[in-house]
C-alpha positions as a Markdown table, in Angstrom:
| # | Residue | x | y | z |
|---|---|---|---|---|
| 1 | Met | -16.2 | -9.0 | 11.1 |
| 2 | Gly | -14.9 | -11.4 | 8.4 |
| 3 | Phe | -14.7 | -10.2 | 4.8 |
| 4 | Phe | -17.8 | -12.1 | 3.8 |
| 5 | Ser | -19.5 | -11.6 | 7.1 |
| 6 | Lys | -23.2 | -11.5 | 7.6 |
| 7 | Asp | -22.5 | -8.0 | 9.1 |
| 8 | Ile | -21.9 | -6.8 | 5.5 |
| 9 | Lys | -25.3 | -6.4 | 4.0 |
| 10 | Thr | -25.0 | -3.4 | 1.7 |
| 11 | Leu | -22.5 | -1.9 | -0.7 |
| 12 | Asp | -22.1 | 0.9 | 1.9 |
| 13 | Asp | -21.2 | -1.8 | 4.6 |
| 14 | Leu | -18.7 | -3.3 | 2.1 |
| 15 | Phe | -17.2 | 0.2 | 1.3 |
| 16 | Val | -16.7 | 1.0 | 5.0 |
| 17 | His | -15.2 | -2.5 | 5.7 |
| 18 | Thr | -12.8 | -2.1 | 2.8 |
| 19 | Leu | -11.9 | 1.4 | 4.0 |
| 20 | Arg | -11.0 | -0.1 | 7.3 |
| 21 | Asp | -9.0 | -2.8 | 5.6 |
| 22 | Ile | -6.8 | -0.3 | 3.6 |
| 23 | Tyr | -6.5 | 1.9 | 6.7 |
| 24 | Tyr | -5.0 | -1.0 | 8.6 |
| 25 | Ala | -2.8 | -1.8 | 5.6 |
| 26 | Glu | -1.5 | 1.7 | 5.3 |
| 27 | Lys | -0.6 | 1.8 | 9.0 |
| 28 | Glu | 1.2 | -1.5 | 8.7 |
| 29 | Ile | 3.1 | -0.3 | 5.6 |
| 30 | Lys | 4.1 | 2.8 | 7.5 |
| 31 | Lys | 5.6 | 0.6 | 10.2 |
| 32 | Ala | 7.4 | -1.6 | 7.7 |
| 33 | Leu | 8.9 | 1.1 | 5.5 |
| 34 | Pro | 11.7 | 2.3 | 8.0 |
| 35 | Asp | 13.1 | -1.3 | 8.0 |
| 36 | Met | 13.0 | -1.4 | 4.1 |
| 37 | Ile | 14.8 | 2.0 | 4.1 |
| 38 | Glu | 17.4 | 0.6 | 6.4 |
| 39 | Lys | 18.0 | -2.6 | 4.4 |
| 40 | Ala | 18.1 | -0.9 | 0.9 |
| 41 | Thr | 21.6 | -0.3 | -0.3 |
| 42 | Ser | 20.8 | 1.6 | -3.5 |
| 43 | Thr | 20.6 | 5.3 | -2.7 |
| 44 | Glu | 17.9 | 5.8 | -5.2 |
| 45 | Leu | 15.8 | 3.0 | -3.7 |
| 46 | Lys | 16.4 | 4.4 | -0.1 |
| 47 | Asn | 15.2 | 7.8 | -1.3 |
| 48 | Gly | 12.2 | 6.3 | -3.0 |
| 49 | Phe | 11.2 | 4.4 | 0.1 |
| 50 | Glu | 11.7 | 7.6 | 2.2 |
| 51 | Met | 9.4 | 9.5 | -0.2 |
| 52 | His | 6.8 | 6.8 | -0.1 |
| 53 | Leu | 6.9 | 6.8 | 3.7 |
| 54 | Arg | 5.8 | 10.5 | 3.6 |
| 55 | Glu | 3.2 | 9.7 | 1.0 |
| 56 | Thr | 1.9 | 6.8 | 3.1 |
| 57 | Glu | 1.4 | 9.3 | 6.0 |
| 58 | Gly | -0.6 | 11.4 | 3.6 |
| 59 | His | -2.6 | 8.3 | 2.5 |
| 60 | Ile | -3.5 | 7.7 | 6.2 |
| 61 | Asp | -4.6 | 11.3 | 6.6 |
| 62 | Arg | -6.7 | 11.1 | 3.4 |
| 63 | Leu | -8.4 | 7.9 | 4.6 |
| 64 | Glu | -9.2 | 9.6 | 7.9 |
| 65 | Gln | -10.7 | 12.4 | 5.8 |
| 66 | Val | -12.9 | 10.0 | 3.9 |
| 67 | Phe | -14.1 | 8.3 | 7.1 |
| 68 | Glu | -15.1 | 11.7 | 8.4 |
| 69 | Met | -16.8 | 12.7 | 5.1 |
| 70 | His | -18.7 | 9.4 | 5.1 |
| 71 | Gly | -19.8 | 9.9 | 8.8 |
| 72 | Glu | -17.8 | 6.9 | 10.0 |
| 73 | Lys | -15.2 | 6.6 | 12.7 |
| 74 | Ala | -11.6 | 6.0 | 11.4 |
| 75 | Lys | -11.1 | 2.4 | 12.5 |
| 76 | Ala | -8.9 | -0.4 | 11.2 |
| 77 | Val | -9.8 | -4.0 | 10.7 |
| 78 | Asn | -7.1 | -6.7 | 10.4 |
| 79 | Cys | -6.0 | -7.3 | 6.9 |
| 80 | Pro | -4.5 | -10.8 | 6.5 |
| 81 | Ala | -3.5 | -10.0 | 2.9 |
| 82 | Ile | -1.2 | -7.2 | 3.8 |
| 83 | Asp | 0.1 | -9.0 | 6.8 |
| 84 | Gly | 1.1 | -11.9 | 4.6 |
| 85 | Ile | 2.7 | -9.7 | 1.9 |
| 86 | Leu | 4.8 | -7.9 | 4.6 |
| 87 | Lys | 5.7 | -11.1 | 6.4 |
| 88 | Glu | 6.9 | -12.7 | 3.2 |
| 89 | Ala | 8.9 | -9.6 | 2.2 |
| 90 | Asn | 10.6 | -9.7 | 5.6 |
| 91 | Glu | 11.4 | -13.4 | 5.4 |
| 92 | Val | 12.8 | -13.1 | 1.9 |
| 93 | Ala | 14.9 | -10.0 | 2.7 |
| 94 | Gly | 16.2 | -11.7 | 5.8 |
| 95 | Asp | 17.6 | -14.6 | 3.7 |
| 96 | Ile | 19.6 | -12.6 | 1.2 |
| 97 | Asp | 23.3 | -11.7 | 1.8 |
| 98 | Asp | 24.1 | -10.2 | -1.6 |
| 99 | Lys | 23.1 | -6.5 | -1.3 |
| 100 | Gln | 22.2 | -6.1 | -5.0 |
| 101 | Val | 19.9 | -9.1 | -4.9 |
| 102 | Leu | 18.5 | -7.7 | -1.6 |
| 103 | Asp | 17.6 | -4.4 | -3.4 |
| 104 | Ala | 15.9 | -6.4 | -6.2 |
| 105 | Ala | 13.9 | -8.4 | -3.5 |
| 106 | Leu | 12.9 | -5.2 | -1.8 |
| 107 | Ile | 11.6 | -3.7 | -5.0 |
| 108 | Ala | 9.6 | -6.9 | -5.7 |
| 109 | Ala | 8.2 | -6.8 | -2.1 |
| 110 | Ala | 7.3 | -3.1 | -2.5 |
| 111 | Gln | 5.5 | -3.8 | -5.8 |
| 112 | Ala | 3.5 | -6.6 | -4.2 |
| 113 | Val | 2.4 | -4.0 | -1.6 |
| 114 | Glu | 1.7 | -1.4 | -4.3 |
| 115 | His | -0.4 | -3.8 | -6.3 |
| 116 | Tyr | -2.5 | -4.7 | -3.3 |
| 117 | Glu | -3.1 | -1.1 | -2.5 |
| 118 | Met | -4.0 | -0.3 | -6.1 |
| 119 | Thr | -6.7 | -3.0 | -6.1 |
| 120 | Arg | -8.2 | -1.7 | -2.9 |
| 121 | Tyr | -8.1 | 1.9 | -3.9 |
| 122 | Gly | -9.4 | 1.2 | -7.4 |
| 123 | Thr | -12.4 | -0.7 | -5.9 |
| 124 | Leu | -13.1 | 2.0 | -3.3 |
| 125 | Val | -13.1 | 4.7 | -5.9 |
| 126 | Glu | -15.7 | 2.9 | -8.0 |
| 127 | Trp | -17.8 | 2.0 | -5.0 |
| 128 | Ala | -17.8 | 5.5 | -3.7 |
| 129 | Lys | -19.1 | 6.7 | -7.1 |
| 130 | Gln | -21.8 | 4.0 | -7.0 |
| 131 | Leu | -22.8 | 5.3 | -3.6 |
| 132 | Gly | -23.1 | 8.8 | -4.9 |
| 133 | Arg | -19.9 | 9.8 | -2.9 |
| 134 | Asp | -17.9 | 11.5 | -5.7 |
| 135 | Asp | -16.3 | 13.6 | -2.9 |
| 136 | Cys | -14.9 | 10.5 | -1.3 |
| 137 | Ala | -14.0 | 9.0 | -4.7 |
| 138 | Ala | -11.9 | 12.1 | -5.5 |
| 139 | Val | -9.9 | 11.8 | -2.3 |
| 140 | Leu | -9.4 | 8.1 | -2.7 |
| 141 | Lys | -8.3 | 8.6 | -6.3 |
| 142 | Lys | -5.4 | 10.8 | -5.1 |
| 143 | Asn | -4.1 | 7.8 | -3.1 |
| 144 | Leu | -4.7 | 5.5 | -6.1 |
| 145 | Asp | -2.7 | 7.8 | -8.4 |
| 146 | Glu | 0.2 | 8.0 | -6.0 |
| 147 | Glu | 0.3 | 4.2 | -5.6 |
| 148 | Lys | 0.4 | 3.8 | -9.4 |
| 149 | Ala | 3.1 | 6.4 | -9.7 |
| 150 | Thr | 5.2 | 4.6 | -7.0 |
| 151 | Asp | 4.8 | 1.3 | -8.8 |
| 152 | Lys | 6.0 | 2.9 | -12.1 |
| 153 | Lys | 9.0 | 4.4 | -10.3 |
| 154 | Leu | 9.9 | 1.1 | -8.8 |
| 155 | Thr | 9.6 | -0.6 | -12.2 |
| 156 | Val | 11.9 | 2.0 | -13.8 |
| 157 | Leu | 14.4 | 1.6 | -11.0 |
| 158 | Ala | 14.4 | -2.2 | -11.2 |
| 159 | Glu | 14.7 | -2.2 | -15.0 |
| 160 | Ser | 17.3 | 0.5 | -15.3 |
| 161 | Ser | 19.7 | -0.5 | -12.6 |
| 162 | Val | 18.8 | -2.6 | -9.6 |
| 163 | Asn | 17.9 | -5.8 | -11.5 |
| 164 | Leu | 21.0 | -5.4 | -13.7 |
| 165 | Ala | 23.3 | -5.1 | -10.6 |
| 166 | Ala | 21.6 | -8.1 | -9.1 |
| 167 | Ala | 22.2 | -10.2 | -12.2 |
| 168 | Glu | 26.0 | -9.5 | -12.2 |
């Protein structure tokens, strides 16, 4: 089913499709994080990625809960957007020899991922409310809040140390 497929006829169809999109994205992020952890040289960045890996596992669990609450099977659909973001992150990180610059690139890549997730979760929360599914919206909002918090932590880390070290 393409994003603007004729199979999407209602807001509910679009909600389920987008749930499947972010479900795929979270699973791909879970696969990518161990490599990011391994490449990071900043202890604080490594620790942050490790914490986010655990959060990502929780996001997947919550998404499965929302599927169940909504009476749908937890199923992923390909998400070319997250595939592209992760591919670009991997390519850029593979081209950097300077470890401080690599850490800055990893933060930038992680924030691109976070921003994608925030757009998806923000939209899903609002659609769930429109569909009268405040229960689903509340669960999805927990993921949204964690993604926003991760983005803020990455910004603080970048501004307070990582970008400064990369600029030296």
